VEXDO-442729 format. One record per residue (C-alpha): residue in one letter; y, z, x. Coordinates in pm, 1 decimal, decimal comma, always signed. Each point is the difference from the previous one (the first is absolute). Layout:
! residues N
a; Y; Z; X
...
! end
This chain:
! residues 265
m; +962,9; -1942,4; -536,5
d; +115,2; +194,2; -310,2
i; +10,3; +346,9; +160,1
d; +112,8; +163,0; -337,5
r; -306,5; -138,7; -180,0
m; -227,7; +104,5; +289,5
t; +120,1; +354,8; -17,9
r; -51,0; +4,5; -376,8
v; -359,7; -136,7; +28,6
f; -98,2; +223,8; +284,5
r; +140,3; +307,0; -181,7
r; -184,7; -84,2; -325,4
l; -334,0; -76,1; +172,0
a; +23,3; +329,6; +201,9
l; +46,2; +185,8; -318,1
e; -276,7; -183,1; -178,1
a; -238,3; +64,0; +306,5
g; +109,0; +366,5; -3,5
d; -107,3; +17,5; -378,3
e; -344,9; -122,9; +94,2
i; -20,1; +243,9; +287,7
m; +100,6; +299,4; -211,5
n; -238,6; -94,3; -284,6
i; -290,9; +28,3; +256,0
y; +152,3; +298,9; +169,9
n; +25,1; +188,4; -329,3
s; -350,4; -113,6; -104,7
g; -160,5; +169,0; +296,8
d; -184,1; -325,9; +110,6
f; -5,5; +65,8; +373,4
s; -295,5; -215,4; +90,8
v; +63,5; -117,4; +354,8
s; -130,2; -294,4; +192,7
v; +40,0; -62,7; +378,9
k; +139,5; -338,6; +126,2
a; -103,4; -174,4; +317,5
d; +265,4; +172,9; +196,9
h; -134,5; +340,8; -118,3
s; +297,9; +71,4; -217,8
p; -52,1; +119,8; -356,9
v; +64,3; -203,7; -313,7
t; -3,9; +101,2; -358,0
a; +16,7; -157,4; -350,6
a; +373,4; +80,5; +8,5
d; +48,4; -213,1; +312,2
r; -168,0; -292,7; -164,2
a; +161,6; +32,6; -341,2
a; +352,5; +13,5; +163,8
d; -75,7; -284,1; +222,2
a; -100,3; -218,1; -299,2
v; +316,6; +69,8; -185,9
i; +224,4; -67,5; +291,9
a; -188,8; -314,1; +132,7
a; -8,8; -160,5; -341,9
g; +376,0; +76,9; -60,5
l; +109,2; -133,2; +333,1
k; -207,9; -321,4; -34,8
k; +173,8; -49,3; -333,2
a; +352,1; +73,5; +111,7
f; -9,8; -147,5; +347,0
p; -274,3; -256,9; +19,5
d; +153,5; -168,0; +320,1
i; +20,9; +319,4; +205,7
l; -294,1; +132,1; +188,6
a; -87,5; +339,8; -128,2
i; -220,5; +236,7; +214,6
t; -159,1; +305,1; -153,8
e; -204,2; +253,8; +182,2
e; -301,2; -48,1; -219,7
q; +9,2; -381,8; +56,5
a; +134,3; -24,7; +353,3
a; -332,8; -107,9; +143,6
t; +30,2; -327,8; -213,8
h; +329,4; -103,0; +158,4
g; +50,5; -181,2; +330,5
k; +311,6; +32,7; +216,7
s; +305,6; +117,8; -195,5
a; +285,9; -243,1; -70,9
g; +358,8; +56,4; +119,7
n; +89,5; +137,1; -334,7
f; -246,6; +200,9; -215,4
i; -65,6; +278,3; -230,0
i; -217,9; +303,8; +121,2
v; -142,3; +256,2; -231,2
d; -179,5; +329,1; +32,2
p; -113,5; +62,1; -364,2
l; -84,0; +365,2; +66,3
d; +130,1; +145,6; +324,1
g; -140,1; +330,3; +74,5
t; -352,8; -32,2; -148,4
r; -100,6; +321,4; +160,7
e; +289,9; +185,4; -161,4
f; -115,5; -149,5; -328,9
i; -359,6; +96,7; +49,5
g; +108,7; +364,7; +100,9
r; +226,8; +9,6; -310,7
r; +298,4; +80,6; +220,8
g; +244,4; -243,0; -173,5
d; +156,7; -148,4; +313,7
f; -117,4; -365,6; -66,1
t; +210,2; -303,4; -58,3
v; +11,3; -362,6; -107,1
n; +165,0; -219,2; +264,9
i; +137,5; -353,8; -51,0
a; +222,2; -172,1; +258,9
y; +135,4; -336,0; +77,2
v; +2,4; -106,8; +371,4
e; +223,0; -271,6; +135,9
n; -18,6; -107,1; +367,6
g; -170,5; +323,9; +110,9
r; +229,3; +230,2; -193,8
p; -76,5; +190,3; -315,1
l; +308,8; -85,5; -203,6
r; -82,6; +131,8; -337,8
g; -238,3; +267,2; -116,9
v; -112,1; +226,1; -275,3
v; -179,9; +338,1; +51,8
h; -118,2; +180,3; -321,7
a; -159,1; +343,5; +17,9
p; -143,3; +36,1; -360,9
a; -126,0; +348,1; +30,2
r; +325,4; +119,7; +141,1
e; +205,1; -208,1; -244,4
r; +212,4; -142,5; +283,9
l; +100,0; -372,0; +33,4
f; +192,1; -148,5; +285,5
y; +100,2; -365,3; +53,3
t; +243,4; -228,8; +163,4
v; +258,6; -180,9; -222,8
s; +155,5; -339,8; +41,7
d; +252,6; +79,4; +268,5
g; -259,3; +170,3; +217,0
r; +93,1; +361,4; -84,7
s; -277,4; +242,6; -102,5
v; +3,3; +223,3; -316,0
e; -221,7; +249,8; -164,1
e; -42,2; -52,5; -385,3
k; -30,1; +310,3; -218,6
g; -259,5; +6,6; -262,2
p; -121,3; -76,3; -265,3
f; -44,1; -349,9; +130,1
p; +41,8; -267,2; -261,5
r; -210,8; -295,8; +94,6
d; +222,5; -292,5; -88,6
c; +326,1; +119,9; +160,8
p; +108,8; +253,9; +253,6
g; +116,7; +338,9; -101,8
k; +258,2; +220,5; +165,2
t; +8,5; -18,8; +375,8
r; +161,9; +175,3; +283,4
d; +79,1; -140,7; +346,6
i; -203,8; +158,3; +281,8
s; +91,4; +31,0; +366,4
v; -139,8; +159,6; +303,3
a; +144,9; +339,2; +121,8
e; +225,9; +61,8; +301,3
p; -262,4; +167,7; +217,1
d; +52,4; +311,7; +201,1
n; -200,2; -59,7; +318,6
d; -22,8; +373,1; +49,4
a; -155,9; +63,1; -341,6
l; -190,0; -317,9; -114,7
v; -210,6; -16,0; -316,5
v; -316,5; -192,3; +88,4
v; -261,9; -136,1; -246,9
a; -347,9; -86,6; +100,8
s; -328,7; -113,2; -161,3
k; -201,7; +238,8; -204,7
s; -337,6; -181,2; +58,9
h; +49,6; -166,1; +332,4
r; +188,5; +257,9; +216,1
d; -155,4; +63,9; +344,3
q; +79,4; +172,4; +323,3
a; +180,1; -304,6; +147,2
t; +242,7; +6,8; -297,1
d; +55,2; +378,6; +46,1
d; +50,6; -31,1; +363,3
y; +263,4; -275,4; -49,7
i; +183,7; +216,4; -266,7
s; +4,7; +292,6; +232,3
r; +241,6; -203,4; +225,4
y; +271,1; +39,4; -263,9
q; +199,7; +286,4; -127,4
v; -150,4; +42,3; -341,2
r; +139,3; +221,1; -281,7
e; -269,4; -99,9; -243,6
c; -321,3; -204,6; +4,8
r; -115,8; -137,4; -339,3
s; -325,6; -163,8; -94,0
a; -17,7; -293,5; -245,4
g; -234,5; -285,9; -72,9
s; +30,3; -376,9; -28,9
s; +326,8; -176,6; +19,3
l; +176,8; +281,5; -146,7
k; +79,2; +99,5; +349,5
f; +226,2; -292,1; +46,9
c; +180,6; +85,7; -327,8
l; +58,7; +357,5; +108,1
v; +187,0; -126,8; +310,7
a; +182,4; -259,6; -229,3
t; +127,8; +278,3; -222,0
g; +99,2; +234,8; +277,0
e; -277,7; +251,6; -81,6
a; -136,2; -59,2; +354,0
d; +144,5; -146,5; +320,3
l; -311,5; -120,1; +189,3
y; -344,8; -139,7; -78,9
p; -219,3; -80,6; +303,6
r; -329,3; -176,5; -61,0
l; -244,3; +7,8; +294,9
g; -297,9; -154,5; -177,9
r; -132,8; -316,2; -154,2
t; +187,4; -147,1; -291,5
m; +13,6; -347,1; -156,7
e; +307,7; -194,5; -106,2
w; -72,3; +49,6; -372,9
d; +23,6; +377,5; +74,1
t; +351,8; -19,9; +143,9
a; +191,6; -306,2; -119,6
a; +130,5; +131,0; -326,3
g; +98,6; +343,4; +142,6
h; +148,0; -185,7; +297,6
a; +218,5; -201,3; -234,6
v; +119,7; +298,6; -193,8
l; +82,3; +192,0; +309,5
s; +193,2; -291,7; +148,6
g; +196,1; -30,7; -316,8
a; +95,0; +369,6; +28,4
g; +125,6; -50,5; +354,4
g; -312,6; +97,9; +184,6
q; -218,3; -171,0; +254,0
v; -360,2; -54,7; +103,4
v; -82,8; -63,8; +362,4
r; -316,7; -41,8; +200,8
f; -106,7; +318,5; +176,5
d; -66,5; -175,5; +333,7
d; +325,8; -157,2; +72,0
l; +231,3; +94,3; -292,9
r; +47,6; -358,4; -111,0
p; +14,1; -80,8; -369,1
l; -325,7; -13,6; -181,7
t; -68,1; -349,2; -121,3
y; -247,7; -154,1; -253,7
g; -231,8; -300,0; -2,3
k; -200,4; +128,2; +295,0
p; -371,5; -104,5; +45,0
g; -219,0; +182,0; -231,6
y; +297,6; +165,4; -152,5
e; -50,9; +303,3; +219,8
n; +290,5; +218,6; +122,1
p; +48,7; +175,6; +330,7
f; +106,2; +371,5; -3,3
f; +346,5; +24,6; -120,2
i; +295,6; +240,6; -65,2
a; +213,7; +2,3; -325,1
c; +317,2; +188,5; +21,9
a; +369,0; +33,3; -78,8
p; +194,0; -191,2; +264,5
g; +170,0; +321,9; +134,8
v; -343,2; +140,1; +116,8
m; -16,8; -2,7; +380,0
l; -344,5; -149,5; +40,1
k; -227,3; +108,6; +270,1
r; -188,2; -282,5; +186,9
p; -370,1; +27,9; +43,5
! end
């Protein structure tokens, strides 16, 4: 597997999908449909999906590529596969709150080894490089080659003054009750996979998710966080979160810097 080439392709496709999303975002076309699982979908979801799916099929014809909008057409995942959320944070997109991302990840033997997270409205781009480290690229973002990057890494947390990030659109009482078990200096809200990236850059220490997510929601952010020295564990037993599960559905999980003293359920 040519990881350098994979990173270049993922990066370019994420940027191209981001262009499609922002064209629709700026046009004001916010017509919304509802999928079978009652989640919203927009023209931007479909346009981004088309760009990424076509690009992956051309670049990696022998690797299974699973996208959120086409997941129902796939059977059981292979040991190694690419998994995509072409527009993570559709509710943030519809609400014009900016916290939406394009997520592309490569999973090998249950682990998301490489990933790209692009937040086009925030002009932020995070990805793993060939040796597994994670970086943030500064814009403007040329399409054919990476621009200037900086290494990112998790913070050394102060367990008496943690910074916690939680969902904007899916926060509930169970999440608040769990957060209340920690000594928290600041609690931030963010949408989509940006929450993983805020932990990866040291802007937050802890991100608990006590709600339904799918593997395409988390794999790219998980890869970026891992490459920055962080971890993602299951909420129930604190074992590493793995991928390739039936139906691509995740259990509740916690993403954090390793120094956080996690509370068991």
